[in-house]
N, C-alpha and C positions, 0 to 999 in steps of 0.2 A: 471600612472601606472609605477611598476617597471617590466620591460621582460628584458627577454637575448636573444639578436642578433645573427643570423647567418649574417655575411657580402657577403662572400664568402668563396666558397669551394676548400677546400687542404688537400693533403694529410698532417696531422699533424709530428713534430720535434717530440723530447721524451718528451718536458715538452709543449707542445701547451695545448693555447687557443685560442678556438676559436670562441667564444661567448660574445658578447661585451654588458655588464648589460645597461640599457638606462633608458631611462624615456620617455615613451607616453602616447598621450591621450588614455581614461577607449574609449575603443571599445562602440558605441550602438548595441541594439537589432535591425534588421530589420523583420518587420512579421513573423510569422514560427520560431521567434529567439527567444529565451533564453543569457541572457546575467548573468557569471558566476561568482562569487568570489572565487577565486581559494583558496585550504588550500592547496595540496600539490602534486606535479605531480611526476610516474615514471621517470627513468631517463634509456632506452632503447638502445641496440645495433645499433637499426636500426639507433636512430642520429647519430650514426661514422659512418655509410651507408651512412646518409645525408651529413653528415657536410664533408666525402670524397671522396665524387659527385660516389658514386656506385647505391642511387638513388634520387639524386638533386632536390633540393627544387623547385617547379613552378617558384617563383619570390624570388628574395634578394633583402632586407633582408629580412628573417624568423623568425618570431618564432617558434622553436622548441617545442617537447613535445607532447606524447601521454595517458600518463598515469593517466587521471587527473581529483581530486577531489576536489570540491568545494560545494557552495553552490548557490540556485538561487536569485541573487540582484534583475534583471529586467526582466518583459517580454515584447518584441515588439507586436504588433496587431497580431493578429488570434494565438495568443499561447496562451490553455489556460489548457498543459496535468500538468505542473507545477506549484506553487502557491513560493511567492520570502520567504526565508528562506529553501526551498525544499533539501533535499541535492543530491547531483546528481555526473553520474562522467560519463566520455568520451572516445571513447578509440581511435584506431588507423581508424574508419570508421569513416571520416567524413558528408562523404556524396556519394550518387547513385541516379542513376536518375531513380530508381523506375517502368520504362516505358518496357526493352527492358526483351528479352525473360531470360537472365540469370536475371536480377531482378525479376522475375514473378516464376519464376521455385524456388526461395532460395538460388542463387546463385551470390548474390547482390555484394558478395566479387569481381564476375570475371566481372563486370559491363565494360561494353569500361568510362564510365564517373566517377570510385570510384572515390575518393578524401582521401587524408589522412590527420588525424589532424595531424602539424605540419611539415606537408611539402608540400602537396599543402593548406593548411591557414594555417593562426596565432594557435599553439597550447598555452598550460597549462605552459612552460617558464616564467611564467606572471602573476599577481595580479588579471590581468581579463582577462577572454577566452571570445567568443560568438559563436554558436553550431543552428544548429536547432534542437526545441525538441524533435524531431524525431529520433535523433540521438545522444539524452542524454541519464541516465541510472538512475532510483529509483537506493541507494545505502541501502545493507541488516545492520540494527543498529548494526552486534553481532560484526563488524571491527571495530577498528579504521580508522581514514585519512589515514593516512601514510600506516596501512596493507590493503586498499582495493585499493590504487594507481595499485600494481603489479599488481594486479589481473587483473585489467582493459585489460592489454600487454600479459604479459607472464604469467597469468593462462589462460587468455580467449583463447588464440593461441594454451598452450601449451593443452591445452581440444581437440582444434580444431581438433587437432596435431592426440591426444589419438582416437579421434574417424577415426579417417582415416588410423590407421595402423589394423581396421575392429579384434581388441584384444578379444581372448574367457579367460576366464577364467579358469586359470591354465594352460594357455600355457605362454612360456616366454619373456616380455617384452626386448630390451634392449632400454638406454640412452647413447648419446656419446656428451660430453660435460655437465657438470652439472653447469650453471649460476640460473638466475633467475625465464628461462621458470623451468629446470629441475627437482631444487627441489620442485616448485607444484606440475608438475605431476607423481615423484613419492608417493606424498602424495593424490592424486587421487584415483591414481593405486590401493594403499591399499584398498585405501575405495571400489570402481567400479569392483576388480578381487580381491581378496583376497586369493584367492592361486594361483597366479600370479607369479611367482619373479621375481625382478627386475637384472639387471646386469645393472651396471655404467658403463659405460668406459669416463676416462679422464685423461689428461696430469697432472696434478695438481698431488701431493699426496695429500693437504689442500683440494682439491674438495672430491676424492677419502673417505678421513677421512669422511666430510661431509656426502656424501651420506648412508654411513653406520652408521653412529651418526641416522639418519631419516631412517634408515628400510631395505637402498639398502642388497639387498639379496648376491653382489658377488660386488664387483670394480676392477678395473683395467687399466693401459693406453689403450689409444685407438689402439696400437696396440695390446695389448698381449690377447690371445687365451679366450674366458670363459671358464668353466665347461664344459655346455652345447649350442650349437645355438640355440639365440634367434629365433621367430616366428616371430617377430617385431622389427625395430629398430627404435627408436625415433634421431636425429639427430640434435643439436642448433649448431654447431661450426661456425665458420664464415671462415672459410677453409675447401682444399678439400680432404687433405689427410686422413682428419678420414673417410668421404665417404668412401672411396677405402677401408677404411678397416674393416667400415662395414658392408660392401659389404661381404667382406669372410667370418662376425661374423656367417651373416644369416642362419636359417634353408633350407634347396628346398621346395619354395614353399613363403616362406618369401616377407614380405613388408620394404624397407628402406624408411621410414616418411622426408622427409629436411623438418625440420623446419626454416627458413633464407631469409630474401628477398633477400639478396644481399651475395654470397659468396665474399672473398678479391683473387683476382686472377684467371690466372685460366689458368697460363704458361706451355708447353708442360711437364715444369718436371713436375707440381704438378698430372698430367692426364697419367705423363709415365707408370705407374704401373696397370695401367687398365686390369685388361686379363678377355675379356671372359666368356672361362673358369672356371676362379677361382674367379668372381666378381661375373655376371650375369645368367650364367647357371643355370638349376635346378627352372626356372621358375623362378627364381626371381626378382621382381620388385621394380622401384625407383617411390613414389608419393611427390609433391611435398606440400608445402604450399604456399596460396596468399594469403596474407592477415588476415579476419575475418569477417563475416557475426553479424547484431545485435543477429541473434539469439545464436551465438556461445557467448555472454557476455551472455546474459538474464540468459540462463541454466547456467551457468557456473557459475554467482552469487546465484544462485540460492543452488545450490551444494555448494560454498565456505559458503552462510548461516545453510546450515545445517552441512554440517563437521566445520562449526570455523575453517576457513583454516585458516592457516595464518603464513603467509610470514614470514624467514626471515628477517629485513634489517640495510639500514645504513639510514640517517639522514644528509642530506644536506640543509642549509640554501640556498635560494635562488641564494643569489652574489654568493656562491661557487659552479656553477651550472661546470664552468671547469673542478674544483679539482673531481668531480664528475664521470664526462667521464674520467677525465686520468684513476683513482682507476678502472675504469670500462674498461677501455684498459688493463689496466696490470692485472687486473685478483687481486687485491687488495682488498679482506675485500670480503667475500661469503654472498651469499645473493643477493637480489636487491636493488637498490640506489634509494631515494626518497630523492625530493627537495623541502622544508616546506618554506610556506609564510611569514610565521610568526617566 
């Protein structure tokens, strides 16, 4: 099979090509696993976190990719949930122990043995991959493969972030950053909280225009003061400075939810602007999103099917995975990016 391999972790140069297109044997499903013939795989900022060493792969070389759509090509022994030909998806959560207190309490995303697809086990930047059938998802028929792929991470983790805001209908939600996840959250909010205004904070004028086009009630720079203070803000940026700005924008008692696996950099200059009275006083709080649970993915897919939620996507052949990552890092092309195998 053809696959993209990451051989080493490194901070990229301007025109970096961290992945090598390689030929590998097709993996065989073990007990309880399924073999998936991948049709497409979404490209996520977390891949940049892996490549640049903020959350490095468990072993190298590694096949990245955790927004996987395909069809069951083979089943291992004791695997009975799916039949050959079924359309399935795989998300960031590759496995969890299932027996610890966190797993039993519905927080398998916090399991000490949590394993991530494409970081701790080979992912979807390949023509085939294997996964436990318990961590694969039946997909709704309302969306095409490439429309579904971004939903498995950008959509599912955005859904979890929205839940963690504890937003009430009619209260203002802010979105800091407006990439693959942000534009899906905006569509979710318009459905679940129809009376809640959405304010978008983004450095890029293109992103701000895109947000207004999709129905945002206001859009401004990350440092710009909004018309009213939001009750909650979801931050999806890779940097620290927008976090400080978001805290200053929050209403008293507001909650900032940081939706990022890692932040780029943490030097004193970036955090020197943090001021207790201006940013944290008045019972403001910060919550982080840590991975996703299977339930998040399942619930979100049901919502996506109901809404016929279609993300804006840009398509790339598997052989051009490096170009997709370059476009993601530079902010070229709006919406989500998806690798197509055929």
